[in-house]
VMD Tcl script that draws the C-alpha trace (Angstrom):
set ca {
  {0.12 -0.04 0.01}
  {1.39 3.38 -0.85}
  {1.70 6.27 1.52}
  {0.29 9.62 0.67}
  {3.73 11.30 0.42}
  {5.10 13.40 -2.39}
  {8.02 11.45 -3.94}
  {8.93 13.61 -6.78}
  {12.49 14.17 -7.69}
  {12.77 17.36 -5.72}
  {10.88 16.37 -2.64}
  {13.94 16.78 -0.41}
  {14.65 20.23 -1.83}
  {11.26 21.83 -0.98}
  {11.57 24.63 1.60}
  {9.05 25.92 4.13}
  {8.94 29.24 2.24}
  {7.92 27.41 -1.14}
  {5.27 25.59 0.88}
  {3.99 28.86 2.27}
  {3.79 30.36 -1.25}
  {1.77 27.44 -2.28}
  {-0.47 27.68 0.87}
  {-1.32 31.32 0.28}
  {-1.81 30.67 -3.54}
  {-4.40 27.92 -2.71}
  {-6.30 30.22 -0.44}
  {-6.34 32.98 -3.22}
  {-7.39 30.73 -5.99}
  {-10.12 29.04 -4.00}
  {-11.35 32.21 -2.42}
  {-11.05 31.20 1.21}
  {-12.45 33.62 3.65}
  {-9.42 33.19 5.97}
  {-6.93 34.35 3.32}
  {-6.06 37.39 5.52}
  {-5.20 34.96 8.38}
  {-3.01 32.92 5.99}
  {-1.23 35.98 4.83}
  {-0.50 36.95 8.40}
  {1.11 33.62 9.10}
  {3.70 34.22 6.61}
  {4.15 38.11 6.22}
  {4.09 41.14 8.33}
  {4.48 44.78 7.56}
  {7.13 47.29 8.98}
  {6.34 50.71 10.14}
  {6.63 51.93 6.59}
  {4.09 49.36 5.37}
  {6.76 47.24 3.57}
  {5.98 43.49 3.64}
  {8.47 41.42 5.62}
  {8.66 37.77 6.57}
  {6.64 36.92 9.81}
  {8.49 35.60 12.75}
  {7.67 32.09 11.60}
  {8.94 32.58 8.20}
  {12.06 34.51 9.39}
  {13.02 31.47 11.48}
  {11.75 28.51 9.46}
  {11.36 29.80 5.94}
  {14.80 28.61 4.46}
  {14.66 25.10 6.10}
  {13.87 22.32 3.87}
  {10.49 21.00 4.71}
  {11.66 17.51 5.69}
  {14.07 19.02 8.28}
  {11.33 20.61 10.40}
  {10.05 18.63 13.14}
  {9.43 18.52 16.82}
  {13.17 18.47 17.64}
  {13.80 21.62 15.70}
  {10.73 23.34 17.02}
  {11.82 22.54 20.60}
  {15.40 23.88 20.12}
  {16.56 26.43 22.77}
  {18.19 28.75 20.26}
  {14.95 29.66 18.47}
  {12.91 32.83 19.01}
  {10.72 32.83 22.14}
  {7.53 32.93 19.99}
  {8.00 29.19 19.36}
  {9.51 27.84 22.62}
  {6.13 27.82 24.45}
  {3.69 26.59 21.76}
  {2.77 23.57 23.89}
  {1.35 25.90 26.44}
  {-0.98 27.65 23.88}
}
mol new
graphics top color blue
foreach p $ca { graphics top sphere $p radius 0.5 }
foreach p [lrange $ca 0 end-1] q [lrange $ca 1 end] { graphics top cylinder $p $q radius 0.2 }
display resetview
């Protein structure tokens, strides 16, 4: 029985940033009402209104998707925004 995993030739090269682009594109194309929330998960705006990476994307964006797991999320050297997620 096959697992429902992407097994294309570049599966090990896909970054969290690339997945985030696909995530937002899917919300746009399908007219999801929570598009604004999806955008907030991946972008923020500075004082001048310029779009920047969200805290989540600034930390995880360039990691390969297969590298991100519980061990990485629980690391001590990451921003405080992620270290207490179990308490939320």
